[in-house]
C-alpha positions in Angstrom: -14.5 -21.6 8.1 -13.1 -19.7 5.1 -12.1 -17.0 7.6 -10.1 -19.5 9.5 -8.4 -20.8 6.4 -7.3 -17.4 5.3 -6.0 -16.6 8.8 -4.0 -19.7 8.7 -2.6 -19.0 5.2 -1.5 -15.5 6.4 0.2 -17.0 9.5 2.0 -19.9 8.1 5.0 -17.9 6.9 5.4 -16.4 10.3 5.3 -19.9 11.9 7.9 -21.2 9.5 10.2 -18.1 10.3 10.0 -18.5 14.0 10.3 -22.2 13.7 13.9 -21.7 12.4 14.8 -19.0 14.8 16.8 -19.7 18.0 14.9 -20.3 21.3 16.2 -17.1 22.8 14.7 -15.1 19.8 11.3 -16.9 20.4 11.5 -16.2 24.2 12.2 -12.4 23.6 9.3 -12.3 21.2 7.2 -14.0 23.6 8.2 -11.4 26.3 7.6 -8.7 24.0 3.9 -9.8 23.3 3.4 -10.4 27.0 4.6 -6.9 27.9 2.1 -5.4 25.3 -0.9 -7.1 27.0 -1.5 -4.7 29.8 -1.4 -1.6 27.6 -3.5 -3.3 24.9 -6.1 -4.2 27.6 -6.3 -0.6 28.9 -6.7 0.8 25.5 -9.2 -1.8 24.4 -11.1 -1.0 27.6 -11.3 2.8 27.2 -12.0 2.6 23.5 -15.0 0.3 24.2 -16.3 2.5 26.9 -16.1 5.6 24.7 -17.8 3.9 21.8 -20.7 3.0 24.4 -20.8 6.5 25.5 -20.8 8.0 22.2 -23.6 5.6 21.0 -25.9 6.5 24.0 -25.3 10.2 23.7 -26.1 10.6 20.0 -22.9 10.3 18.2 -19.1 11.0 18.0 -17.6 13.1 19.0 -19.3 13.3 22.5 -19.1 17.1 22.8 -21.4 17.5 19.7 -24.1 15.4 21.1 -25.6 17.9 23.4 
């Protein structure tokens, strides 16, 4: 509950700023966030996979494990 409160307090200024901007700017920002979704998903997948591999082989970096 406290974490949610802290997140909301941090995001309120951002919401206020974007609330005053024209719709075209908001749409451009939304497009930018959507465009970054695929690269983020790919990096997140490979990072999780490497973390799993390093935890099952004995540590990071994997070349030192064996």
